[in-house]
PyMOL CGO cylinders between C-alpha atoms (Angstrom):
from pymol import cmd
from pymol.cgo import CYLINDER

trace = [
    CYLINDER, 50.55, 68.68, 128.42, 51.39, 72.14, 127.17, 0.3, 1, 1, 1, 1, 1, 1,
    CYLINDER, 51.39, 72.14, 127.17, 53.09, 72.56, 123.78, 0.3, 1, 1, 1, 1, 1, 1,
    CYLINDER, 53.09, 72.56, 123.78, 56.00, 74.83, 122.94, 0.3, 1, 1, 1, 1, 1, 1,
    CYLINDER, 56.00, 74.83, 122.94, 55.32, 78.36, 124.20, 0.3, 1, 1, 1, 1, 1, 1,
    CYLINDER, 55.32, 78.36, 124.20, 56.57, 80.15, 121.09, 0.3, 1, 1, 1, 1, 1, 1,
    CYLINDER, 56.57, 80.15, 121.09, 55.45, 77.77, 118.36, 0.3, 1, 1, 1, 1, 1, 1,
    CYLINDER, 55.45, 77.77, 118.36, 55.93, 79.38, 114.95, 0.3, 1, 1, 1, 1, 1, 1,
    CYLINDER, 55.93, 79.38, 114.95, 56.72, 82.87, 116.27, 0.3, 1, 1, 1, 1, 1, 1,
    CYLINDER, 56.72, 82.87, 116.27, 59.71, 84.52, 114.56, 0.3, 1, 1, 1, 1, 1, 1,
    CYLINDER, 59.71, 84.52, 114.56, 62.01, 86.01, 117.17, 0.3, 1, 1, 1, 1, 1, 1,
    CYLINDER, 62.01, 86.01, 117.17, 64.99, 88.26, 116.48, 0.3, 1, 1, 1, 1, 1, 1,
    CYLINDER, 64.99, 88.26, 116.48, 67.84, 87.84, 118.96, 0.3, 1, 1, 1, 1, 1, 1,
    CYLINDER, 67.84, 87.84, 118.96, 70.39, 90.66, 118.71, 0.3, 1, 1, 1, 1, 1, 1,
    CYLINDER, 70.39, 90.66, 118.71, 73.27, 89.81, 121.03, 0.3, 1, 1, 1, 1, 1, 1,
    CYLINDER, 73.27, 89.81, 121.03, 77.03, 90.20, 120.51, 0.3, 1, 1, 1, 1, 1, 1,
    CYLINDER, 77.03, 90.20, 120.51, 78.17, 87.60, 123.07, 0.3, 1, 1, 1, 1, 1, 1,
    CYLINDER, 78.17, 87.60, 123.07, 78.28, 84.60, 120.74, 0.3, 1, 1, 1, 1, 1, 1,
    CYLINDER, 78.28, 84.60, 120.74, 78.00, 81.96, 123.48, 0.3, 1, 1, 1, 1, 1, 1,
    CYLINDER, 78.00, 81.96, 123.48, 75.07, 83.71, 125.15, 0.3, 1, 1, 1, 1, 1, 1,
    CYLINDER, 75.07, 83.71, 125.15, 73.37, 84.28, 121.77, 0.3, 1, 1, 1, 1, 1, 1,
    CYLINDER, 73.37, 84.28, 121.77, 73.61, 80.54, 121.06, 0.3, 1, 1, 1, 1, 1, 1,
    CYLINDER, 73.61, 80.54, 121.06, 72.22, 79.73, 124.50, 0.3, 1, 1, 1, 1, 1, 1,
    CYLINDER, 72.22, 79.73, 124.50, 69.27, 82.06, 123.88, 0.3, 1, 1, 1, 1, 1, 1,
    CYLINDER, 69.27, 82.06, 123.88, 68.76, 80.69, 120.37, 0.3, 1, 1, 1, 1, 1, 1,
    CYLINDER, 68.76, 80.69, 120.37, 68.71, 77.09, 121.61, 0.3, 1, 1, 1, 1, 1, 1,
    CYLINDER, 68.71, 77.09, 121.61, 66.22, 77.91, 124.37, 0.3, 1, 1, 1, 1, 1, 1,
    CYLINDER, 66.22, 77.91, 124.37, 63.89, 79.78, 122.00, 0.3, 1, 1, 1, 1, 1, 1,
    CYLINDER, 63.89, 79.78, 122.00, 64.08, 77.02, 119.36, 0.3, 1, 1, 1, 1, 1, 1,
    CYLINDER, 64.08, 77.02, 119.36, 63.26, 74.44, 122.05, 0.3, 1, 1, 1, 1, 1, 1,
    CYLINDER, 63.26, 74.44, 122.05, 60.10, 76.46, 122.73, 0.3, 1, 1, 1, 1, 1, 1,
    CYLINDER, 60.10, 76.46, 122.73, 59.13, 76.34, 119.05, 0.3, 1, 1, 1, 1, 1, 1,
    CYLINDER, 59.13, 76.34, 119.05, 60.37, 79.78, 117.94, 0.3, 1, 1, 1, 1, 1, 1,
    CYLINDER, 60.37, 79.78, 117.94, 61.86, 80.46, 114.55, 0.3, 1, 1, 1, 1, 1, 1,
    CYLINDER, 61.86, 80.46, 114.55, 64.95, 82.41, 115.53, 0.3, 1, 1, 1, 1, 1, 1,
    CYLINDER, 64.95, 82.41, 115.53, 66.01, 85.02, 113.03, 0.3, 1, 1, 1, 1, 1, 1,
    CYLINDER, 66.01, 85.02, 113.03, 69.76, 84.82, 112.48, 0.3, 1, 1, 1, 1, 1, 1,
    CYLINDER, 69.76, 84.82, 112.48, 71.36, 86.49, 115.49, 0.3, 1, 1, 1, 1, 1, 1,
    CYLINDER, 71.36, 86.49, 115.49, 73.00, 89.70, 114.30, 0.3, 1, 1, 1, 1, 1, 1,
    CYLINDER, 73.00, 89.70, 114.30, 75.86, 90.96, 116.46, 0.3, 1, 1, 1, 1, 1, 1,
    CYLINDER, 75.86, 90.96, 116.46, 76.23, 94.54, 115.22, 0.3, 1, 1, 1, 1, 1, 1,
    CYLINDER, 76.23, 94.54, 115.22, 73.81, 97.45, 115.13, 0.3, 1, 1, 1, 1, 1, 1,
    CYLINDER, 73.81, 97.45, 115.13, 74.14, 97.65, 111.34, 0.3, 1, 1, 1, 1, 1, 1,
    CYLINDER, 74.14, 97.65, 111.34, 73.19, 93.98, 110.91, 0.3, 1, 1, 1, 1, 1, 1,
    CYLINDER, 73.19, 93.98, 110.91, 70.33, 94.38, 113.37, 0.3, 1, 1, 1, 1, 1, 1,
    CYLINDER, 70.33, 94.38, 113.37, 68.92, 97.37, 111.50, 0.3, 1, 1, 1, 1, 1, 1,
    CYLINDER, 68.92, 97.37, 111.50, 69.25, 95.49, 108.19, 0.3, 1, 1, 1, 1, 1, 1,
    CYLINDER, 69.25, 95.49, 108.19, 67.31, 92.53, 109.58, 0.3, 1, 1, 1, 1, 1, 1,
    CYLINDER, 67.31, 92.53, 109.58, 64.58, 94.72, 111.10, 0.3, 1, 1, 1, 1, 1, 1,
    CYLINDER, 64.58, 94.72, 111.10, 64.13, 96.76, 107.92, 0.3, 1, 1, 1, 1, 1, 1,
    CYLINDER, 64.13, 96.76, 107.92, 64.26, 93.83, 105.50, 0.3, 1, 1, 1, 1, 1, 1,
    CYLINDER, 64.26, 93.83, 105.50, 62.16, 91.26, 107.35, 0.3, 1, 1, 1, 1, 1, 1,
    CYLINDER, 62.16, 91.26, 107.35, 58.39, 91.28, 107.21, 0.3, 1, 1, 1, 1, 1, 1,
    CYLINDER, 58.39, 91.28, 107.21, 57.99, 88.45, 109.68, 0.3, 1, 1, 1, 1, 1, 1,
    CYLINDER, 57.99, 88.45, 109.68, 59.44, 89.49, 113.05, 0.3, 1, 1, 1, 1, 1, 1,
    CYLINDER, 59.44, 89.49, 113.05, 56.98, 88.72, 115.84, 0.3, 1, 1, 1, 1, 1, 1,
    CYLINDER, 56.98, 88.72, 115.84, 59.23, 89.77, 118.72, 0.3, 1, 1, 1, 1, 1, 1,
    CYLINDER, 59.23, 89.77, 118.72, 62.81, 90.65, 119.58, 0.3, 1, 1, 1, 1, 1, 1,
    CYLINDER, 62.81, 90.65, 119.58, 65.41, 90.30, 122.29, 0.3, 1, 1, 1, 1, 1, 1,
    CYLINDER, 65.41, 90.30, 122.29, 67.70, 93.31, 121.91, 0.3, 1, 1, 1, 1, 1, 1,
    CYLINDER, 67.70, 93.31, 121.91, 70.98, 93.82, 123.72, 0.3, 1, 1, 1, 1, 1, 1,
    CYLINDER, 70.98, 93.82, 123.72, 71.28, 97.47, 124.79, 0.3, 1, 1, 1, 1, 1, 1,
    CYLINDER, 71.28, 97.47, 124.79, 74.81, 97.51, 123.33, 0.3, 1, 1, 1, 1, 1, 1,
    CYLINDER, 74.81, 97.51, 123.33, 76.15, 95.62, 120.33, 0.3, 1, 1, 1, 1, 1, 1,
    CYLINDER, 76.15, 95.62, 120.33, 79.92, 95.79, 119.85, 0.3, 1, 1, 1, 1, 1, 1,
    CYLINDER, 79.92, 95.79, 119.85, 79.97, 98.90, 122.06, 0.3, 1, 1, 1, 1, 1, 1,
    CYLINDER, 79.97, 98.90, 122.06, 77.22, 100.75, 120.17, 0.3, 1, 1, 1, 1, 1, 1,
    CYLINDER, 77.22, 100.75, 120.17, 73.82, 101.58, 121.66, 0.3, 1, 1, 1, 1, 1, 1,
    CYLINDER, 73.82, 101.58, 121.66, 70.90, 99.86, 119.92, 0.3, 1, 1, 1, 1, 1, 1,
    CYLINDER, 70.90, 99.86, 119.92, 68.28, 102.54, 120.43, 0.3, 1, 1, 1, 1, 1, 1,
    CYLINDER, 68.28, 102.54, 120.43, 67.94, 103.18, 116.68, 0.3, 1, 1, 1, 1, 1, 1,
    CYLINDER, 67.94, 103.18, 116.68, 66.96, 99.52, 116.28, 0.3, 1, 1, 1, 1, 1, 1,
    CYLINDER, 66.96, 99.52, 116.28, 64.55, 99.84, 119.21, 0.3, 1, 1, 1, 1, 1, 1,
    CYLINDER, 64.55, 99.84, 119.21, 62.93, 102.85, 117.54, 0.3, 1, 1, 1, 1, 1, 1,
    CYLINDER, 62.93, 102.85, 117.54, 62.36, 100.81, 114.36, 0.3, 1, 1, 1, 1, 1, 1,
    CYLINDER, 62.36, 100.81, 114.36, 60.81, 98.00, 116.40, 0.3, 1, 1, 1, 1, 1, 1,
    CYLINDER, 60.81, 98.00, 116.40, 58.47, 100.47, 118.11, 0.3, 1, 1, 1, 1, 1, 1,
    CYLINDER, 58.47, 100.47, 118.11, 57.46, 102.01, 114.76, 0.3, 1, 1, 1, 1, 1, 1,
    CYLINDER, 57.46, 102.01, 114.76, 56.69, 98.56, 113.37, 0.3, 1, 1, 1, 1, 1, 1,
    CYLINDER, 56.69, 98.56, 113.37, 54.82, 97.65, 116.60, 0.3, 1, 1, 1, 1, 1, 1,
    CYLINDER, 54.82, 97.65, 116.60, 57.09, 94.67, 117.21, 0.3, 1, 1, 1, 1, 1, 1,
    CYLINDER, 57.09, 94.67, 117.21, 57.27, 93.81, 120.93, 0.3, 1, 1, 1, 1, 1, 1,
    CYLINDER, 57.27, 93.81, 120.93, 60.75, 93.47, 122.37, 0.3, 1, 1, 1, 1, 1, 1,
    CYLINDER, 60.75, 93.47, 122.37, 62.79, 93.31, 125.55, 0.3, 1, 1, 1, 1, 1, 1,
    CYLINDER, 62.79, 93.31, 125.55, 66.20, 94.77, 126.34, 0.3, 1, 1, 1, 1, 1, 1,
    CYLINDER, 66.20, 94.77, 126.34, 69.17, 92.78, 127.62, 0.3, 1, 1, 1, 1, 1, 1,
    CYLINDER, 69.17, 92.78, 127.62, 71.50, 94.82, 129.80, 0.3, 1, 1, 1, 1, 1, 1,
    CYLINDER, 71.50, 94.82, 129.80, 75.06, 94.18, 130.88, 0.3, 1, 1, 1, 1, 1, 1,
    CYLINDER, 75.06, 94.18, 130.88, 76.89, 95.98, 133.64, 0.3, 1, 1, 1, 1, 1, 1,
    CYLINDER, 76.89, 95.98, 133.64, 78.17, 98.62, 131.22, 0.3, 1, 1, 1, 1, 1, 1,
    CYLINDER, 78.17, 98.62, 131.22, 74.90, 99.19, 129.35, 0.3, 1, 1, 1, 1, 1, 1,
    CYLINDER, 74.90, 99.19, 129.35, 74.10, 102.70, 128.17, 0.3, 1, 1, 1, 1, 1, 1,
    CYLINDER, 74.10, 102.70, 128.17, 71.45, 104.62, 130.02, 0.3, 1, 1, 1, 1, 1, 1,
    CYLINDER, 71.45, 104.62, 130.02, 68.14, 103.79, 128.43, 0.3, 1, 1, 1, 1, 1, 1,
    CYLINDER, 68.14, 103.79, 128.43, 66.31, 106.88, 127.09, 0.3, 1, 1, 1, 1, 1, 1,
    CYLINDER, 66.31, 106.88, 127.09, 63.04, 107.83, 128.74, 0.3, 1, 1, 1, 1, 1, 1,
    CYLINDER, 63.04, 107.83, 128.74, 61.14, 106.87, 125.59, 0.3, 1, 1, 1, 1, 1, 1,
    CYLINDER, 61.14, 106.87, 125.59, 62.01, 103.21, 126.31, 0.3, 1, 1, 1, 1, 1, 1,
    CYLINDER, 62.01, 103.21, 126.31, 61.52, 103.18, 130.09, 0.3, 1, 1, 1, 1, 1, 1,
    CYLINDER, 61.52, 103.18, 130.09, 58.38, 101.03, 129.73, 0.3, 1, 1, 1, 1, 1, 1,
    CYLINDER, 58.38, 101.03, 129.73, 60.23, 98.25, 127.88, 0.3, 1, 1, 1, 1, 1, 1,
    CYLINDER, 60.23, 98.25, 127.88, 61.01, 95.13, 129.93, 0.3, 1, 1, 1, 1, 1, 1,
    CYLINDER, 61.01, 95.13, 129.93, 64.70, 94.81, 130.79, 0.3, 1, 1, 1, 1, 1, 1,
    CYLINDER, 64.70, 94.81, 130.79, 66.73, 91.81, 131.80, 0.3, 1, 1, 1, 1, 1, 1,
    CYLINDER, 66.73, 91.81, 131.80, 70.28, 91.52, 133.06, 0.3, 1, 1, 1, 1, 1, 1,
    CYLINDER, 70.28, 91.52, 133.06, 72.37, 89.09, 131.04, 0.3, 1, 1, 1, 1, 1, 1,
    CYLINDER, 72.37, 89.09, 131.04, 72.48, 86.77, 134.06, 0.3, 1, 1, 1, 1, 1, 1,
    CYLINDER, 72.48, 86.77, 134.06, 68.76, 86.14, 133.48, 0.3, 1, 1, 1, 1, 1, 1,
    CYLINDER, 68.76, 86.14, 133.48, 66.63, 83.09, 133.98, 0.3, 1, 1, 1, 1, 1, 1,
    CYLINDER, 66.63, 83.09, 133.98, 66.04, 82.28, 130.31, 0.3, 1, 1, 1, 1, 1, 1,
    CYLINDER, 66.04, 82.28, 130.31, 62.81, 80.42, 131.11, 0.3, 1, 1, 1, 1, 1, 1,
    CYLINDER, 62.81, 80.42, 131.11, 61.42, 83.65, 132.60, 0.3, 1, 1, 1, 1, 1, 1,
    CYLINDER, 61.42, 83.65, 132.60, 62.55, 85.62, 129.53, 0.3, 1, 1, 1, 1, 1, 1,
    CYLINDER, 62.55, 85.62, 129.53, 60.70, 83.14, 127.31, 0.3, 1, 1, 1, 1, 1, 1,
    CYLINDER, 60.70, 83.14, 127.31, 57.54, 83.51, 129.42, 0.3, 1, 1, 1, 1, 1, 1,
    CYLINDER, 57.54, 83.51, 129.42, 57.69, 87.29, 129.08, 0.3, 1, 1, 1, 1, 1, 1,
    CYLINDER, 57.69, 87.29, 129.08, 58.30, 87.05, 125.32, 0.3, 1, 1, 1, 1, 1, 1,
    CYLINDER, 58.30, 87.05, 125.32, 55.37, 84.65, 124.99, 0.3, 1, 1, 1, 1, 1, 1,
    CYLINDER, 55.37, 84.65, 124.99, 53.06, 87.12, 126.74, 0.3, 1, 1, 1, 1, 1, 1,
    CYLINDER, 53.06, 87.12, 126.74, 54.31, 89.98, 124.52, 0.3, 1, 1, 1, 1, 1, 1,
    CYLINDER, 54.31, 89.98, 124.52, 53.94, 88.23, 121.17, 0.3, 1, 1, 1, 1, 1, 1,
    CYLINDER, 53.94, 88.23, 121.17, 50.60, 86.63, 121.99, 0.3, 1, 1, 1, 1, 1, 1,
    CYLINDER, 50.60, 86.63, 121.99, 49.03, 89.87, 123.28, 0.3, 1, 1, 1, 1, 1, 1,
]
cmd.load_cgo(trace, "trace")
């Protein structure tokens, strides 16, 4: 029998839809992840990224409270932290510099998202 897919990995979930953030958090915790407190603003997200030395991966909404999160994505890239984008219907256009980043619509299959995150953090 296979153990939790994300055992002991620290995952940042930056999502402003509280219910969806809790759903993601619960699914990641079930798979053994240590979920870093879900920030819901770009300022909080940047604070967490810049102050934490133990982020293994991130799930980053393209927009938090109506603000694009590309500054946070740039910090993740600089720190070589793998991440995926979550998009809603009104997501900002993603800059070309992030075109290679996996993207998921918010109506995602969370099990698939966890599989992708597992492959990113264990690479």
